[in-house]
C-alpha positions as semicolon CSV with decimal commas, in nm:
position;residue;x (nm);y (nm);z (nm)
1;X;0,008;-0,017;-0,026
2;X;0,085;0,347;-0,099
3;X;0,015;0,704;0,099
4;X;-0,041;0,977;-0,095
5;X;-0,118;1,357;0,106
6;X;-0,098;1,674;0,031
7;X;0,168;1,960;0,188
8;X;-0,091;2,120;0,399
9;X;-0,091;1,753;0,652
10;X;0,241;1,915;0,776
11;X;0,428;1,580;0,815
12;X;0,752;1,589;1,001
13;X;0,978;1,348;0,857
14;X;1,296;1,377;0,642
15;X;1,277;1,291;0,295
16;X;1,453;0,971;0,313
17;X;1,213;0,846;0,632
18;X;0,882;0,935;0,371
19;X;1,036;0,725;0,131
20;X;1,096;0,457;0,348
21;X;0,704;0,460;0,464
22;X;0,609;0,528;0,073
23;X;0,465;0,860;0,159
24;X;0,410;1,082;-0,155
25;X;0,332;1,460;-0,094
26;X;0,126;1,688;-0,340
27;X;0,181;2,018;-0,337
28;X;-0,039;2,302;-0,240
29;X;-0,010;2,652;-0,436
30;X;-0,008;2,958;-0,291
31;X;0,009;3,270;-0,501
32;X;0,134;3,634;-0,415
33;X;0,138;3,909;-0,625
34;X;0,094;3,740;-0,963
35;X;0,349;3,441;-0,867
36;X;0,224;3,111;-0,791
37;X;0,467;2,901;-0,591
38;X;0,419;2,490;-0,545
39;X;0,478;2,439;-0,166
40;X;0,782;2,290;-0,068
41;X;0,949;2,326;-0,473
42;X;0,963;2,698;-0,540
43;X;0,973;2,901;-0,261
44;X;1,135;2,846;0,114
45;X;0,902;2,923;0,429
46;X;1,121;3,244;0,518
47;X;1,146;3,339;0,173
48;X;0,754;3,366;0,129
49;X;0,699;3,510;0,470
50;X;0,941;3,803;0,387
51;X;0,794;3,859;0,043
52;X;0,449;3,883;0,214
53;X;0,562;4,134;0,487
54;X;0,728;4,384;0,202
55;X;0,374;4,354;0,014
56;X;0,038;4,490;0,065
57;X;-0,130;4,218;-0,121
58;X;-0,258;3,889;0,019
59;X;-0,213;3,519;-0,087
60;X;-0,435;3,299;-0,259
61;X;-0,380;2,954;-0,213
62;X;-0,562;2,669;-0,412
63;X;-0,589;2,271;-0,420
64;X;-0,452;2,038;-0,659
65;X;-0,672;1,932;-0,936
66;X;-0,826;1,628;-0,968
67;X;-0,613;1,599;-1,280
68;X;-0,284;1,610;-1,120
69;X;-0,382;1,395;-0,843
70;X;-0,523;1,140;-1,099
71;X;-0,178;1,152;-1,240
72;X;-0,018;1,107;-0,888
73;X;-0,270;0,780;-0,872
74;X;-0,214;0,678;-1,245
75;X;0,216;0,671;-1,178
76;X;0,163;0,520;-0,846
77;X;-0,061;0,234;-0,910
78;X;0,195;0,127;-1,171
79;X;0,411;-0,017;-0,858
80;X;0,094;-0,108;-0,639
81;X;-0,267;-0,078;-0,732
82;X;-0,357;-0,020;-0,302
83;X;-0,374;0,372;-0,221
84;X;-0,418;0,520;0,066
85;X;-0,471;0,920;0,007
86;X;-0,479;1,118;0,335
87;X;-0,589;1,510;0,307
88;X;-0,635;1,807;0,521
89;X;-0,956;1,887;0,592
90;X;-1,272;1,923;0,372
91;X;-1,444;2,196;0,558
92;X;-1,095;2,418;0,492
93;X;-1,005;2,291;0,209
94;X;-1,126;2,150;-0,153
95;X;-0,838;1,876;-0,159
96;X;-1,072;1,597;-0,033
97;X;-1,312;1,649;-0,306
98;X;-0,987;1,686;-0,581
99;X;-0,927;1,344;-0,460
100;X;-1,215;1,173;-0,456
101;X;-1,269;1,329;-0,789
102;X;-0,926;1,166;-0,929
103;X;-0,993;0,830;-0,773
104;X;-1,257;0,818;-1,012
105;X;-1,043;0,901;-1,292
106;X;-0,798;0,602;-1,227
107;X;-1,010;0,301;-1,258
108;X;-0,643;0,094;-1,245
109;X;-0,637;0,241;-0,889
110;X;-0,789;0,139;-0,548
111;X;-0,776;0,445;-0,375
112;X;-0,946;0,487;-0,048
113;X;-0,967;0,871;0,035
114;X;-0,944;1,012;0,420
115;X;-1,096;1,318;0,518
116;X;-0,882;1,420;0,867
117;X;-1,121;1,672;0,956
118;X;-0,837;1,871;1,071
119;X;-0,473;2,003;0,936
120;X;-0,135;2,051;1,002
121;X;0,031;1,864;1,270
122;X;-0,261;1,620;1,357
123;X;-0,294;1,568;1,013
124;X;0,042;1,446;0,960
125;X;0,007;1,221;1,286
126;X;-0,289;1,052;1,075
127;X;-0,049;1,027;0,794
128;X;0,222;0,862;0,966
129;X;0,065;0,629;1,169
130;X;-0,137;0,515;0,847
131;X;0,226;0,475;0,640
132;X;0,357;0,281;0,947
133;X;0,092;0,048;0,976
134;X;0,093;0,008;0,626
135;X;0,435;-0,118;0,612
136;X;0,404;-0,364;0,906
137;X;0,141;-0,523;0,653
138;X;-0,189;-0,415;0,837
139;X;-0,499;-0,438;0,648
140;X;-0,670;-0,137;0,524
141;X;-0,962;-0,218;0,758
142;X;-0,707;-0,200;1,026
143;X;-0,517;0,106;0,922
144;X;-0,835;0,326;0,870
145;X;-0,945;0,222;1,234
146;X;-0,626;0,356;1,350
147;X;-0,631;0,659;1,168
148;X;-0,992;0,722;1,316
149;X;-0,874;0,691;1,673
150;X;-0,586;0,862;1,628
151;X;-0,805;1,155;1,496
152;X;-1,083;1,130;1,776
153;X;-0,753;1,158;2,020
154;X;-0,643;1,434;1,853
155;X;-0,682;1,796;1,886
156;X;-0,498;2,139;1,807
157;X;-0,513;2,466;1,912
158;X;-0,382;2,813;1,766
159;X;-0,312;3,162;1,831
160;X;-0,147;3,459;1,659
161;X;-0,075;3,810;1,686
162;X;-0,277;3,960;1,440
163;X;-0,611;3,888;1,274
164;X;-0,613;4,032;0,929
165;X;-0,482;3,718;0,731
166;X;-0,777;3,495;0,845
167;X;-0,995;3,797;0,825
168;X;-0,909;3,819;0,431
169;X;-0,943;3,414;0,381
170;X;-1,283;3,429;0,543
171;X;-1,185;3,200;0,810
172;X;-1,328;3,428;1,074
173;X;-1,634;3,661;1,039
174;X;-1,490;4,032;0,881
175;X;-1,684;4,203;1,148
176;X;-1,608;4,019;1,390
177;X;-1,249;4,009;1,345
178;X;-1,234;4,370;1,278
179;X;-1,323;4,450;1,618
180;X;-1,111;4,200;1,781
181;X;-0,814;4,355;1,554
182;X;-0,939;4,717;1,723
183;X;-0,950;4,584;2,061
184;X;-0,615;4,424;2,006
185;X;-0,723;4,050;2,118
186;X;-0,549;3,759;2,068
187;X;-0,792;3,448;1,967
188;X;-0,736;3,101;2,055
189;X;-0,863;2,869;1,775
190;X;-0,916;2,486;1,773
191;X;-1,077;2,283;1,513
192;X;-1,405;2,138;1,583
193;X;-1,447;1,760;1,447
194;X;-1,792;1,747;1,294
195;X;-1,703;1,968;0,980
196;X;-1,320;2,007;1,051
197;X;-1,361;2,410;1,049
198;X;-1,216;2,661;1,272
199;X;-1,383;2,732;1,577
200;X;-1,293;3,025;1,854
201;X;-1,222;2,850;2,191
202;X;-1,136;3,155;2,385
203;X;-0,936;3,491;2,370
204;X;-0,677;3,706;2,570
205;X;-0,540;4,069;2,589
206;X;-0,173;3,948;2,497
207;X;0,007;3,661;2,315
208;X;0,159;3,554;2,632
209;X;-0,207;3,599;2,777
210;X;-0,384;3,349;2,513
211;X;-0,078;3,078;2,495
212;X;-0,177;3,057;2,881
213;X;-0,528;3,035;2,833
214;X;-0,444;2,774;2,575
215;X;-0,232;2,533;2,806
216;X;-0,586;2,637;3,035
217;X;-0,780;2,427;2,726
218;X;-0,573;2,133;2,781
219;X;-0,575;2,072;3,105
220;X;-0,921;2,091;3,124
221;X;-0,942;1,820;2,869
222;X;-0,683;1,619;2,982
223;X;-0,558;1,715;3,349
224;X;-0,261;1,856;3,503
225;X;0,067;1,648;3,476
226;X;-0,130;1,414;3,207
227;X;0,103;1,238;2,989
228;X;0,076;1,394;2,630
229;X;0,193;1,359;2,236
230;X;0,261;1,715;2,160
231;X;0,420;1,868;1,841
232;X;0,477;2,265;1,795
233;X;0,457;2,429;1,478
234;X;0,449;2,798;1,412
235;X;0,481;3,032;1,045
236;X;0,750;3,248;1,106
237;X;0,779;3,265;1,470
238;X;1,049;3,018;1,617
239;X;1,048;3,270;1,940
240;X;0,660;3,211;1,999
241;X;0,691;2,836;1,956
242;X;0,987;2,815;2,217
243;X;0,800;2,993;2,452
244;X;0,452;2,768;2,362
245;X;0,643;2,454;2,388
246;X;0,778;2,572;2,743
247;X;0,449;2,675;2,888
248;X;0,305;2,363;2,770
249;X;0,596;2,142;2,943
250;X;0,574;2,273;3,265
251;X;0,207;2,136;3,272
252;X;0,240;1,840;3,101
253;X;0,466;1,501;3,082
254;X;0,503;1,560;2,756
255;X;0,651;1,336;2,450
256;X;0,747;1,571;2,187
257;X;0,730;1,526;1,846
258;X;0,983;1,779;1,625
259;X;0,857;2,115;1,592
260;X;0,797;2,225;1,290
261;X;0,718;2,525;1,037
262;X;0,399;2,548;0,935
263;X;0,288;2,472;0,583
264;X;0,279;2,790;0,380
265;X;-0,088;2,742;0,229
266;X;-0,198;2,725;0,620
267;X;0,009;3,005;0,663
268;X;-0,128;3,244;0,416
269;X;-0,498;3,211;0,585
270;X;-0,295;3,307;0,945
271;X;-0,060;3,531;0,836
272;X;0,324;3,472;0,985
273;X;0,269;3,539;1,390
274;X;0,083;3,229;1,455
275;X;0,175;2,928;1,706
276;X;-0,016;2,617;1,714
277;X;0,004;2,284;1,922
278;X;-0,117;1,927;1,827
279;X;-0,202;1,690;2,104
280;X;-0,302;1,389;2,230
281;X;-0,318;1,147;2,498
282;X;0,028;0,959;2,497
283;X;-0,128;0,639;2,482
284;X;-0,270;0,658;2,183
285;X;0,071;0,649;1,975
286;X;0,154;0,318;2,121
287;X;-0,074;0,164;1,910
288;X;0,142;0,240;1,602
289;X;0,382;0,029;1,473
């Protein structure tokens, strides 16, 4: 079995590790100032955010076309027709719909499409777990049950210093977003599991306060001192990511996955100031081979 995903899942594995696990990543596309870039191929994050800061323009993002995904499936099917295609939430991206349309275009491949109903590191966990289980020879049904278990156990929380990118992308209500900007409020944003869309989980007057509120939300869900699997991400704020990691580590017994830089296609909708954390009970990962 081979695994296809998109760059928005933020799988934090090296190219060699991905190759060993038969993970193939299809790039999402971000456009800025009339130029389009395939994530992971055409532009580095630091260059993108530098250009973003220097321009008054706001970015536009797009998912892979069904034709582009069908070409990937067709190529992979020559090696192994069993393909598991795992993608960021259909509530935030059209990539899942593109994957389903592409699967219908390639009858020689047996493609199963998984909607992770989340994004970034929490999506990446489902991709990595599925790939490790496939390498261990698990059946498709057992792999899907594992990804569903990880999905149910995992959550993500985000906070950021400025809201204009979220407002522009329509991810929060325009007037509500403007009011929050005027009041200098820092939101705490999660991803709800039913539709896989953003939901506001809290707010604070400062970024430090927002990080503290974020930690309190995790504590309310899992309890102080809980043993958690944790992965911290950021768009272009490594210092903020370190502060968030320290704040989480003070309150919980953490098994940290490697910190990482958020997908550009996700960062385009949040801007350079975002810091995020994915978390789950550490026990759920013990089932991953």
